[in-house]
N, C-alpha and C positions, 0 to 999 in steps of 0.2 A: 860326315851326315849331322843336320841340326836336331839339336833335341828338342822332343815334342814337350813343351810345358802346361798343356792343358790336357786334360782326362778324355775330355768330352761326355755329352749326356748319358749316352749308353753304358760307357762304362763306369761312369757315377753311378748310375741306376743299379749295375750287378754288382758294383762294390758295395751299396748300401744293403740291396737284396739280401747279397749272399753272406754278407758281415754280419747281418741284423739276425737273419734266421738261422745260422749256424750259432750265432751265441744265445740264441733263446734253447737251442738243443743242449748246448753247453753248460747254460744256466739250470737245466733240467738235471744234468748230469752231474754237476759241481756243487751243486746247492739242494735241489729238491730232493735229488735221489738219495742224499745224505739224512735229510728231515724225514722220508719216507721210511727209510730204513730203522732211524732210531724212533719213530713213532709207532711205527706197527708192527717192526719185527723184534727189535733190541735195543734198549739203551746200551749196550757195550757200546764205547767210543774206540777199542780196537776194531770194530766191524766197519764202523766207516773207513779206519786208517786203512785195512786191507783192501778195502774195496777201491778207495782212491789209487793206493799203490798200486793195484794190478792193471788198472786202468790206463795209471800212467807209464809202465812197462809196455801195453799193446799199444797204445797211441804213438809211443817213440820209435817201436820196430815197425810199426805199420808207416809211418812219415818216412823212415829211412828207405825201405822197401817201394811205397807207392810215387815218394817223392824222387826217386831216379827212375823210377818207369817213366813217369810224366817228363823227363828230361830226353828219356831215349824215344819216346813217342815222337814228341814237338808238341803235343796237345795237353790241355788243361781241361778243355770244356768237356769232355766225355766222363772224366773222373770227379769233375764237380758236380755235373748234374746228376748223372745215375748215382753216385754216390750219397748226395742229398735226398733222392726219392727211397733209395733203401734204407738211408739212416732213420727216416721218417717211419718206416714202417718196425723197425726195432724197437723203435720208441713205444710203439702201440702195444708190443709182447709186454710191456711192465703191468698193463692193464689188467692182464691175467694172473700177477705173480700176486699170492698173498700165503698166508701162513694157514688160512683155512684150505685153500685150494690143495696146499702142499699136503695138508692132513689126511683131507680126502684122498687123493692120488695114493700117496705114502703111508698109511696108518702106521705101520711100524716102524718108521724113521722117526728121530728128533726132529719136529717140524721147524723148529726155530732153525737149528743148524743149517737143514738141507733150504728151506728158505732163503737164509742168508748167501748158500752157496749159488744158487739160481741167479739171486741179484747179481753178486758179483760176475758172473760167468755171461748173462745178459748183458752186465753193464760194458765186460770187455769185446763183445759181438758189436755192441754200438758203437762203442770205441772205435773199433778197427774201420766203419763203415764213414763216420764222423772223420777220423784224422784223416783218413786216405781224401775226402772230398774238400774239408776245410784246412787242416795243416798242412797238408802235402799239397794238393793243387791248388786250391784258392789262393794260399800264401804266395806261392811261386808265382800264379798269375799277377796277383797285385804287383809283384815286384817286376814281371814284365812289361805292364803298361805304365808303370812310374818313371821317373826319373828323381835325381838328389833334389831338385829345385820344388815339385810336388810331393814328396814323401812324408814332409811336415804335414802337411794340410790331411793326406790322404789317411796317415796315422792318427792324426789328432781325430779324426771321424769313426776309424775304424775302434781306436780307444775309447770312443764314449758309446760306441755301439752294446759293449756287454750290459752299462748301465742303462742304456734304453732297452735292452732286454728283459733285464731285472723289472723295470717298470712297467712293460708291458705285461710280464706274467704275474707281477705282485698286484699290479691295478686290475687287471682283466680275470686272473686265475685263480691267485692266492686265496680267495674266499671258497673254491669248490675244494680246494685241500684242507680248510681249517674245518670243514663239514665231514671232511672224512672220505670225500666220493674220489680218491685217487683214480680209479678207472676211466672217468669222464676227463680227468685232467690228462692223462697221459694219450689217450683216444686223441683228444683236441692238438695238443703239441705237435702229436705225430703226423697227424694231418697238414697240419702247417706248414713243417719242415720238409714234408714229400712235396706240397703243392710250389715250394720254394725249389726244388729240384727240378721241379716242370717248366717252370719259369725258365730256366737256365738255359733251355734247349732253344729258347728264342731270344735271349736276350745277350749272354756271353759269345764274345767275340775272341778267340783265341791270338795272342800276338807274341809267340814263343822268341826266346832268343835265338842264335845262331846253333846250327846242329851241333849237341855236344862230343867231345871228344870220347873216347873208349874210358869207362869209369867202372869202377866196383863198388860194393856195400862200405868198404873199408877205405875207400880212397880219401873221405876229410878226416881219418884218424892217422894217415900215415905222417910220420915227424916232419918229413919235408914240407908236405902240404901247408901243416900247423905252422911251419917257420916261415915260410911265405905269405900267410895271413895273420899275421901275428895281431893285429888289431882287429881281426874280427873275432877271434878266440878271447879276447880280452874282454870285450863287449858279450861274448857268450857267458864267460865267467860272471859278469859283472850281471847279466839277466839271471844266472841261475840263482845269486845270492838272495836278489831282490825277491825272485818267486819263492824261493824256498821262507823266507820271510813272513811273505803273504799268505803261504799254505799252512803256516802254524796258526793260524785265527780263521782264516775263509771257509774250508768245512763246516766249521762251528758255528758260524756267523748266526744265522737264523736261530739256532738253537740257543746260543748266547743271549742274542735279544728276548726271546720268549720264558726263558726259564731263569736266567741271571737277572737282567733288567726288569722281568716282569711285565714286559709290554706284549700283552696278547694281541693287541691292532694294530700291528707296526706297518701295514702297507701306506697310508698316507707319509708318515714320517718317513719311510725309505724313499718314498715316491720324490718327495723335496730334496733329499740327500741325492739322489740319483741325477735328476734333472739337473741341479746345479752341479755335480761333478761331471756329467755331459757338458754342459756349457763351458766349463772350466777347460776340458779335454779338446773342446772345438777351436776354443779361441788359443790354447797353446799352441796348437797345431800351426793355427797361421803365424804365431810371433817364431815359431822355430824355423819356418820357411823364410820369415824375414829377417831372422837376427842370426840365423846358424843354430846348431845343435849343441856345440860346445858349452856356452853358459846357463843352458838349461838343465843339463847332466846333474851339475852340484845343486841348482838349486831345489830341482825335483826332489833327488835324494834327501836333502835335508828336510823338505816338506813332509815326505813320507815318514821317515823316522820320527820327527817331533808330533807327527799325526798320532802315531802307534802309543808314545809315551801319554799323549792327552787321553786315549780312550782307555789305558789302563789305571790313568788316574782317577776318570769319569768314574768308572767302573767298580774301582776300589774304595771310592772314598764319597761321591756324590750321587750316587743310583738310589738310595736310600732316603732322598730327600727331594723338598719340592721343586728344586733346580735339575731333576733328572735328565726330563726331555730338553729343555732350554738350551743345556750345557751339553748335550749328547749332540744335539743338531751341527753346531760350528765344527765341533770337534771331529765328529766323523766326516762333514765335508770336508775338512783340512786334510785328514788321512786320505780318503779318496781321492781328494784333488790331487795330491803329491804321489799318489799311485798311478794315477792315469798319464801324469804328466813325464813320471819316470818311465813308464811301458812305452808310450809312444815316443818319445827319444833316442831310447835305446834301440828299438825296433827299426826305426828309420835309419839310424846309423849303421844297424846291422846289414839292413838293404842296401846299403850304399855299398858294401865292402863283400856282397856274396856274389862270387864268383860268376861271371854271366853265364857261362855254357852250362854250369851245376846247380842252378837255383834251387831245384828240387831237391835234389841231394843234401845240400846245405841245408834245406830247411828240416830236413830229418836230424842232421847233426845238431840245429838249434833247438829240436825239441828234448834233447838230452837235456839241456840246462833251461828248458822254459817249464817243461813236464815231467820229465823222468826223474831227475834228481830231485826237485822242490816236492814232487807230490809222492815221494817216497818217502823224502826225507822230515818235509813238512809236517804232516798230519800224525806220524806218529811222534814227534816233539810235541806236539799240540797234545795229544792223547797222553803223554806220559805227563806233563802239567795238569790237565784236568783230573786225572786221577790222584793227583795230591792235595784237590781242591773239594768244594763241597758237593754234597749228597741232596736227594730229596726223596722222601716217600711216595711212590707209585699207586695206583690204587689197588694194588693188591698188598700194601704196606712193605715192600721192599725196598730198599735203600737202593738210589740210581745217581748217577753221576751227573753233574751238571757244567758245563763248560763257565769258567771264572775268568775275571778280568785279568788273571796273569796269563792268559794266551796272547795279549797285546805287548805285554812286559819281554815275554820270551820272543816274540815277534821283531821287537825293537833290539835285542841282544843281536839276533842274526842278521839283523839290518846294518847294524854298525861294521859288519864286517865288508859291506859295499864299498866303503870309502876306500880299501885299499888297492884293489884295482882300479877304482876310479879317477885316481891320479893320473896314473898312467894313460888311461882312456883319454882323460884330460889334454894331457901333455901332449898325446899323438894328434888329438884334433887339431891341437895349435900349430903343428908341424904341417899337417896337411894343408892347412889356409895358406 
Protein backbone atom coordinates (compact mmCIF):
# COMPACT_ATOMS: atom_id res chain seq x y z
CA UNK A 1 0.00 0.00 0.00
CA UNK A 2 1.42 3.39 -1.02
CA UNK A 3 2.04 5.92 1.72
CA UNK A 4 0.05 9.13 1.62
CA UNK A 5 2.49 12.02 1.68
CA UNK A 6 -0.10 14.81 1.76
CA UNK A 7 -2.35 15.50 4.71
CA UNK A 8 -5.10 17.28 2.80
CA UNK A 9 -6.86 20.55 3.58
CA UNK A 10 -9.38 19.17 6.08
CA UNK A 11 -6.74 17.35 8.11
CA UNK A 12 -4.51 20.44 8.16
CA UNK A 13 -7.47 22.54 9.30
CA UNK A 14 -8.30 20.12 12.13
CA UNK A 15 -4.64 19.82 13.12
CA UNK A 16 -4.23 23.59 13.37
CA UNK A 17 -7.59 24.27 15.06
CA UNK A 18 -7.25 21.59 17.71
CA UNK A 19 -3.54 22.10 18.12
CA UNK A 20 -4.07 25.85 18.63
CA UNK A 21 -7.14 25.70 20.89
CA UNK A 22 -5.54 22.95 22.94
CA UNK A 23 -2.42 25.04 23.40
CA UNK A 24 -4.49 28.07 24.40
CA UNK A 25 -6.04 25.91 27.13
CA UNK A 26 -2.62 24.54 28.18
CA UNK A 27 -1.26 28.10 28.26
CA UNK A 28 -3.88 28.92 30.87
CA UNK A 29 -3.02 25.84 32.88
CA UNK A 30 0.77 25.88 32.56
CA UNK A 31 1.38 29.62 32.82
CA UNK A 32 -1.58 31.82 33.69
CA UNK A 33 -2.96 29.55 36.38
CA UNK A 34 0.44 29.79 38.07
CA UNK A 35 0.29 33.59 37.88
CA UNK A 36 -3.34 33.55 39.08
CA UNK A 37 -2.34 31.49 42.11
CA UNK A 38 0.76 33.62 42.80
CA UNK A 39 -0.96 37.01 42.48
CA UNK A 40 -4.39 36.35 43.96
CA UNK A 41 -3.90 33.54 46.50
CA UNK A 42 -0.32 33.01 47.78
CA UNK A 43 3.27 33.94 46.92
CA UNK A 44 4.56 30.54 48.11
CA UNK A 45 6.25 28.86 45.09
CA UNK A 46 5.51 25.44 46.61
CA UNK A 47 1.80 26.05 45.88
CA UNK A 48 2.64 26.34 42.17
CA UNK A 49 4.89 23.27 42.32
CA UNK A 50 2.19 21.18 44.07
CA UNK A 51 -0.44 22.25 41.53
CA UNK A 52 1.81 21.44 38.56
CA UNK A 53 2.79 18.06 40.02
CA UNK A 54 -0.82 17.07 40.78
CA UNK A 55 -1.83 18.06 37.27
CA UNK A 56 1.05 16.04 35.79
CA UNK A 57 0.03 12.87 37.64
CA UNK A 58 -3.58 13.35 36.52
CA UNK A 59 -2.58 13.96 32.90
CA UNK A 60 -0.38 10.87 32.74
CA UNK A 61 -2.89 8.47 34.27
CA UNK A 62 -5.63 9.92 32.07
CA UNK A 63 -3.57 9.55 28.90
CA UNK A 64 -2.74 5.94 29.74
CA UNK A 65 -6.38 5.05 30.37
CA UNK A 66 -8.06 7.09 27.65
CA UNK A 67 -5.34 6.51 25.05
CA UNK A 68 -5.85 2.77 25.40
CA UNK A 69 -9.61 3.30 25.23
CA UNK A 70 -9.28 5.22 21.96
CA UNK A 71 -7.22 2.32 20.54
CA UNK A 72 -9.91 -0.19 21.49
CA UNK A 73 -12.73 1.98 20.17
CA UNK A 74 -10.86 2.60 16.93
CA UNK A 75 -12.17 6.17 17.13
CA UNK A 76 -10.48 9.39 18.26
CA UNK A 77 -13.11 11.93 17.13
CA UNK A 78 -15.63 11.58 20.01
CA UNK A 79 -12.92 11.85 22.65
CA UNK A 80 -11.36 14.85 20.93
CA UNK A 81 -14.54 16.84 20.23
CA UNK A 82 -16.50 16.17 23.40
CA UNK A 83 -13.33 16.32 25.47
CA UNK A 84 -12.64 19.86 24.23
CA UNK A 85 -16.24 20.91 24.82
CA UNK A 86 -16.15 19.81 28.48
CA UNK A 87 -12.58 21.08 28.86
CA UNK A 88 -13.84 24.58 28.07
CA UNK A 89 -16.56 24.34 30.71
CA UNK A 90 -14.02 23.34 33.39
CA UNK A 91 -11.95 26.43 32.57
CA UNK A 92 -15.07 28.54 33.13
CA UNK A 93 -15.24 27.29 36.73
CA UNK A 94 -12.06 29.22 37.61
CA UNK A 95 -13.99 32.44 37.00
CA UNK A 96 -15.74 31.81 40.32
CA UNK A 97 -12.74 30.77 42.46
CA UNK A 98 -11.22 33.44 44.72
CA UNK A 99 -10.12 33.93 48.33
CA UNK A 100 -13.08 36.24 48.86
CA UNK A 101 -15.63 33.69 47.63
CA UNK A 102 -13.98 30.96 49.70
CA UNK A 103 -14.05 33.12 52.83
CA UNK A 104 -17.75 33.87 52.30
CA UNK A 105 -18.67 30.23 51.79
CA UNK A 106 -16.41 28.79 54.51
CA UNK A 107 -15.85 31.53 57.10
CA UNK A 108 -14.32 29.16 59.67
CA UNK A 109 -11.66 27.81 57.27
CA UNK A 110 -8.26 29.23 56.30
CA UNK A 111 -9.22 31.02 53.06
CA UNK A 112 -5.73 30.77 51.53
CA UNK A 113 -5.26 27.05 52.20
CA UNK A 114 -8.77 26.17 51.04
CA UNK A 115 -8.51 28.31 47.90
CA UNK A 116 -5.22 26.67 46.98
CA UNK A 117 -6.86 23.28 47.47
CA UNK A 118 -9.82 24.28 45.28
CA UNK A 119 -7.52 25.52 42.52
CA UNK A 120 -5.46 22.31 42.63
CA UNK A 121 -8.57 20.09 42.56
CA UNK A 122 -10.17 21.99 39.68
CA UNK A 123 -6.86 22.00 37.84
CA UNK A 124 -6.86 18.20 38.05
CA UNK A 125 -10.47 18.03 36.79
CA UNK A 126 -9.58 20.35 33.91
CA UNK A 127 -6.49 18.26 33.20
CA UNK A 128 -8.52 15.05 33.00
CA UNK A 129 -10.61 16.35 30.12
CA UNK A 130 -7.67 18.15 28.51
CA UNK A 131 -5.46 15.05 28.63
CA UNK A 132 -8.28 12.89 27.28
CA UNK A 133 -8.97 15.21 24.36
CA UNK A 134 -5.49 16.48 23.55
CA UNK A 135 -2.75 14.23 24.92
CA UNK A 136 -4.47 10.89 24.41
CA UNK A 137 -6.88 11.21 21.48
CA UNK A 138 -5.60 14.18 19.45
CA UNK A 139 -1.94 13.14 19.59
CA UNK A 140 -2.83 9.60 18.51
CA UNK A 141 -4.99 11.04 15.71
CA UNK A 142 -2.05 13.12 14.43
CA UNK A 143 0.06 9.95 14.26
CA UNK A 144 -2.80 8.18 12.44
CA UNK A 145 -2.96 10.77 9.66
CA UNK A 146 0.78 11.32 9.16
CA UNK A 147 3.68 9.26 7.82
CA UNK A 148 7.45 9.69 8.43
CA UNK A 149 7.81 11.93 5.36
CA UNK A 150 5.22 14.42 6.63
CA UNK A 151 5.83 14.33 10.37
CA UNK A 152 8.60 16.91 10.44
CA UNK A 153 6.33 19.52 8.89
CA UNK A 154 3.37 18.51 11.04
CA UNK A 155 5.49 18.63 14.22
CA UNK A 156 6.97 21.96 13.13
CA UNK A 157 3.48 23.44 13.00
CA UNK A 158 2.42 21.74 16.24
CA UNK A 159 5.57 22.99 17.99
CA UNK A 160 4.85 26.53 16.81
CA UNK A 161 1.28 26.48 18.07
CA UNK A 162 2.17 26.83 21.79
CA UNK A 163 3.92 30.07 20.92
CA UNK A 164 1.04 31.15 18.70
CA UNK A 165 -1.30 30.44 21.62
CA UNK A 166 0.88 32.51 23.94
CA UNK A 167 0.87 35.32 21.39
CA UNK A 168 -2.94 35.27 21.15
CA UNK A 169 -3.37 35.19 24.92
CA UNK A 170 -0.69 37.82 25.59
CA UNK A 171 -1.76 40.09 22.78
CA UNK A 172 -5.50 39.84 23.25
CA UNK A 173 -6.11 38.92 26.86
CA UNK A 174 -3.10 39.71 29.04
CA UNK A 175 -4.37 43.24 29.65
CA UNK A 176 -7.45 41.75 31.29
CA UNK A 177 -5.31 39.91 33.85
CA UNK A 178 -3.17 43.00 34.43
CA UNK A 179 -6.30 44.82 35.61
CA UNK A 180 -7.16 41.89 37.86
CA UNK A 181 -10.28 40.85 35.94
CA UNK A 182 -9.60 37.11 36.10
CA UNK A 183 -13.32 36.28 35.87
CA UNK A 184 -13.64 37.68 32.34
CA UNK A 185 -10.32 36.10 31.36
CA UNK A 186 -11.41 32.57 32.29
CA UNK A 187 -14.85 33.04 30.72
CA UNK A 188 -13.35 34.06 27.35
CA UNK A 189 -10.85 31.17 27.28
CA UNK A 190 -13.50 28.64 28.35
CA UNK A 191 -15.86 29.72 25.58
CA UNK A 192 -13.06 29.57 22.97
CA UNK A 193 -12.02 26.03 23.90
CA UNK A 194 -15.63 24.80 23.94
CA UNK A 195 -16.22 26.39 20.52
CA UNK A 196 -13.16 24.56 19.21
CA UNK A 197 -14.61 21.28 20.44
CA UNK A 198 -17.89 21.95 18.65
CA UNK A 199 -16.02 22.57 15.39
CA UNK A 200 -14.43 19.14 15.69
CA UNK A 201 -17.81 17.49 15.28
CA UNK A 202 -17.69 18.72 11.67
CA UNK A 203 -14.02 18.84 10.62
CA UNK A 204 -12.34 15.78 12.20
CA UNK A 205 -12.34 12.56 10.24
CA UNK A 206 -11.15 9.40 11.96
CA UNK A 207 -8.34 7.50 10.26
CA UNK A 208 -7.47 4.81 12.80
CA UNK A 209 -4.84 2.15 12.31
CA UNK A 210 -5.67 -1.55 12.15
CA UNK A 211 -7.80 -2.98 14.95
CA UNK A 212 -5.48 -3.35 17.91
CA UNK A 213 -4.61 -6.64 19.56
CA UNK A 214 -5.68 -7.22 23.13
CA UNK A 215 -3.56 -5.15 25.48
CA UNK A 216 -3.74 -3.81 29.02
CA UNK A 217 -2.70 -0.79 31.01
CA UNK A 218 0.69 -2.33 31.82
CA UNK A 219 1.50 -3.44 28.25
CA UNK A 220 4.08 -0.72 27.61
CA UNK A 221 5.82 -1.40 30.94
CA UNK A 222 6.65 -5.03 30.15
CA UNK A 223 10.41 -5.73 29.80
CA UNK A 224 9.80 -7.67 26.59
CA UNK A 225 7.93 -4.71 25.04
CA UNK A 226 10.64 -2.27 26.12
CA UNK A 227 13.28 -4.59 24.62
CA UNK A 228 11.38 -4.76 21.32
CA UNK A 229 11.13 -0.95 21.18
CA UNK A 230 14.52 0.16 22.53
CA UNK A 231 14.85 3.24 20.34
CA UNK A 232 11.35 4.42 21.29
CA UNK A 233 12.21 4.27 24.99
CA UNK A 234 15.55 6.01 24.39
CA UNK A 235 13.58 8.80 22.75
CA UNK A 236 11.20 8.83 25.70
CA UNK A 237 14.18 9.19 28.07
CA UNK A 238 15.63 12.01 25.98
CA UNK A 239 12.25 13.74 25.99
CA UNK A 240 11.99 13.31 29.76
CA UNK A 241 15.32 15.00 30.46
CA UNK A 242 14.61 17.85 28.05
CA UNK A 243 11.13 18.49 29.48
CA UNK A 244 12.42 18.35 33.07
CA UNK A 245 14.98 21.04 32.23
CA UNK A 246 12.21 23.15 30.71
CA UNK A 247 9.94 22.75 33.73
CA UNK A 248 12.61 24.09 36.09
CA UNK A 249 11.97 27.60 34.74
CA UNK A 250 8.80 27.54 32.63
CA UNK A 251 6.13 27.60 35.39
CA UNK A 252 7.81 30.69 36.85
CA UNK A 253 8.66 32.46 33.57
CA UNK A 254 6.02 35.19 33.62
CA UNK A 255 6.64 35.86 37.31
CA UNK A 256 10.38 36.04 36.56
CA UNK A 257 9.91 38.58 33.76
CA UNK A 258 7.67 40.83 35.80
CA UNK A 259 9.33 40.65 39.21
CA UNK A 260 13.01 39.85 38.54
CA UNK A 261 13.57 41.64 35.26
CA UNK A 262 11.18 44.44 36.22
CA UNK A 263 9.35 44.36 32.87
CA UNK A 264 5.71 45.07 33.69
CA UNK A 265 4.44 45.55 30.14
CA UNK A 266 5.97 42.49 28.50
CA UNK A 267 3.26 41.65 25.94
CA UNK A 268 5.02 43.27 22.94
CA UNK A 269 8.43 41.87 23.91
CA UNK A 270 7.07 38.35 24.25
CA UNK A 271 5.09 38.82 21.05
CA UNK A 272 8.28 39.43 19.06
CA UNK A 273 10.02 36.47 20.71
CA UNK A 274 7.07 34.17 20.10
CA UNK A 275 6.56 35.16 16.45
CA UNK A 276 10.22 34.60 15.61
CA UNK A 277 10.33 31.37 17.63
CA UNK A 278 7.22 30.05 15.87
CA UNK A 279 8.69 30.93 12.46
CA UNK A 280 11.90 29.07 13.38
CA UNK A 281 9.82 26.03 14.36
CA UNK A 282 7.90 25.88 11.06
CA UNK A 283 11.09 26.34 9.02
CA UNK A 284 12.84 23.65 11.09
CA UNK A 285 9.99 21.23 10.48
CA UNK A 286 10.39 21.58 6.72
CA UNK A 287 14.17 21.10 7.01
CA UNK A 288 13.67 17.96 9.12
CA UNK A 289 11.46 16.44 6.41
CA UNK A 290 14.02 17.36 3.76
CA UNK A 291 17.27 16.32 5.45
CA UNK A 292 16.11 13.80 8.05
CA UNK A 293 15.82 13.95 11.83
CA UNK A 294 19.30 12.79 12.84
CA UNK A 295 21.36 15.98 12.29
CA UNK A 296 18.80 18.15 14.06
CA UNK A 297 18.80 16.20 17.34
CA UNK A 298 22.30 17.33 18.35
CA UNK A 299 22.01 20.81 16.81
CA UNK A 300 18.76 21.65 18.59
CA UNK A 301 19.98 20.18 21.89
CA UNK A 302 23.07 22.40 21.79
CA UNK A 303 21.08 25.52 20.87
CA UNK A 304 18.62 24.94 23.72
CA UNK A 305 21.36 24.40 26.32
CA UNK A 306 23.36 27.42 25.17
CA UNK A 307 20.16 29.47 25.20
CA UNK A 308 19.54 28.56 28.84
CA UNK A 309 23.06 29.65 29.77
CA UNK A 310 22.58 32.93 27.90
CA UNK A 311 19.31 33.57 29.75
CA UNK A 312 21.10 33.00 33.06
CA UNK A 313 23.91 35.37 32.05
CA UNK A 314 21.37 38.04 31.08
CA UNK A 315 19.34 37.76 34.28
CA UNK A 316 22.40 37.68 36.51
CA UNK A 317 24.57 40.38 34.93
CA UNK A 318 22.69 42.49 32.37
CA UNK A 319 19.13 43.05 33.70
CA UNK A 320 20.00 46.26 35.59
CA UNK A 321 21.73 47.88 32.61
CA UNK A 322 20.32 49.82 29.62
CA UNK A 323 20.93 46.66 27.56
CA UNK A 324 18.32 44.69 29.52
CA UNK A 325 15.69 44.33 26.78
CA UNK A 326 18.02 44.56 23.71
CA UNK A 327 20.06 41.60 25.01
CA UNK A 328 17.09 39.68 26.37
CA UNK A 329 15.43 39.59 22.95
CA UNK A 330 18.08 37.59 21.01
CA UNK A 331 18.95 35.38 24.00
CA UNK A 332 15.29 34.41 24.50
CA UNK A 333 14.84 33.75 20.79
CA UNK A 334 17.86 31.41 20.83
CA UNK A 335 16.51 29.52 23.84
CA UNK A 336 12.94 29.20 22.55
CA UNK A 337 14.06 28.27 19.04
CA UNK A 338 16.33 25.53 20.36
CA UNK A 339 13.56 24.27 22.61
CA UNK A 340 11.02 24.12 19.79
CA UNK A 341 13.45 22.48 17.36
CA UNK A 342 14.34 19.83 19.93
CA UNK A 343 10.69 19.21 20.78
CA UNK A 344 9.60 18.80 17.18
CA UNK A 345 12.42 16.46 16.16
CA UNK A 346 12.02 14.20 19.22
CA UNK A 347 8.24 14.08 18.85
CA UNK A 348 8.49 13.34 15.12
CA UNK A 349 10.97 10.51 15.83
CA UNK A 350 8.71 9.14 18.57
CA UNK A 351 5.75 9.02 16.15
CA UNK A 352 7.90 7.04 13.70
CA UNK A 353 8.51 4.37 16.34
CA UNK A 354 5.04 4.08 17.90
CA UNK A 355 3.64 0.55 17.41
CA UNK A 356 0.84 1.06 14.93
CA UNK A 357 -1.90 -0.81 16.76
CA UNK A 358 -1.25 0.81 20.17
CA UNK A 359 -0.64 4.46 19.35
CA UNK A 360 -3.07 5.71 21.97
CA UNK A 361 -1.59 3.48 24.66
CA UNK A 362 1.98 4.52 23.88
CA UNK A 363 0.97 8.17 23.91
CA UNK A 364 0.07 7.46 27.52
CA UNK A 365 3.55 6.00 28.12
CA UNK A 366 5.00 9.08 26.44
CA UNK A 367 3.17 11.25 28.98
CA UNK A 368 5.25 9.74 31.79
CA UNK A 369 8.33 11.31 30.20
CA UNK A 370 6.66 14.32 28.61
CA UNK A 371 4.59 15.41 31.62
CA UNK A 372 4.72 13.26 34.77
CA UNK A 373 8.44 13.17 35.55
CA UNK A 374 9.20 16.70 34.25
CA UNK A 375 6.24 18.41 35.91
CA UNK A 376 6.79 16.66 39.24
CA UNK A 377 10.57 17.07 39.39
CA UNK A 378 11.12 20.32 37.44
CA UNK A 379 8.91 22.78 39.37
CA UNK A 380 10.17 21.53 42.75
CA UNK A 381 13.77 21.94 41.57
CA UNK A 382 12.84 25.44 40.43
CA UNK A 383 11.09 26.15 43.74
CA UNK A 384 14.16 25.02 45.71
CA UNK A 385 16.34 27.34 43.61
CA UNK A 386 13.90 30.23 44.11
CA UNK A 387 13.87 29.75 47.90
CA UNK A 388 17.62 30.26 48.01
CA UNK A 389 17.34 33.54 46.08
CA UNK A 390 15.91 37.02 46.42
CA UNK A 391 12.73 38.37 48.05
CA UNK A 392 10.59 41.51 47.89
CA UNK A 393 8.22 43.28 50.28
CA UNK A 394 4.56 42.96 49.33
CA UNK A 395 1.85 45.54 50.02
CA UNK A 396 1.56 44.25 53.59
CA UNK A 397 5.27 44.58 54.29
CA UNK A 398 5.89 40.82 54.26
CA UNK A 399 8.85 39.28 52.47
CA UNK A 400 7.91 37.24 49.39
CA UNK A 401 10.02 35.10 47.08
CA UNK A 402 11.00 36.05 43.52
CA UNK A 403 12.26 33.65 40.81
CA UNK A 404 15.84 34.62 39.90
CA UNK A 405 18.14 33.93 36.96
CA UNK A 406 19.44 30.81 38.72
CA UNK A 407 16.38 28.88 37.47
CA UNK A 408 17.94 28.96 33.98
CA UNK A 409 21.31 27.80 35.28
CA UNK A 410 19.58 24.91 37.06
CA UNK A 411 17.73 24.08 33.84
CA UNK A 412 21.01 24.09 31.88
CA UNK A 413 22.56 21.62 34.33
CA UNK A 414 19.60 19.26 33.85
CA UNK A 415 19.73 19.76 30.06
CA UNK A 416 23.39 18.66 30.00
CA UNK A 417 22.25 15.13 30.89
CA UNK A 418 20.34 14.97 27.58
CA UNK A 419 23.55 14.29 25.71
CA UNK A 420 23.98 10.86 27.37
CA UNK A 421 20.97 9.15 25.73
CA UNK A 422 21.24 11.48 22.73
CA UNK A 423 24.46 9.83 21.61
CA UNK A 424 22.81 6.42 21.34
CA UNK A 425 19.66 7.85 19.76
CA UNK A 426 21.75 9.45 16.99
CA UNK A 427 23.75 6.26 16.52
CA UNK A 428 20.57 4.22 16.07
CA UNK A 429 19.16 6.80 13.65
CA UNK A 430 22.29 6.38 11.54
CA UNK A 431 21.79 2.60 11.43
CA UNK A 432 18.07 2.97 10.63
CA UNK A 433 18.97 4.96 7.56
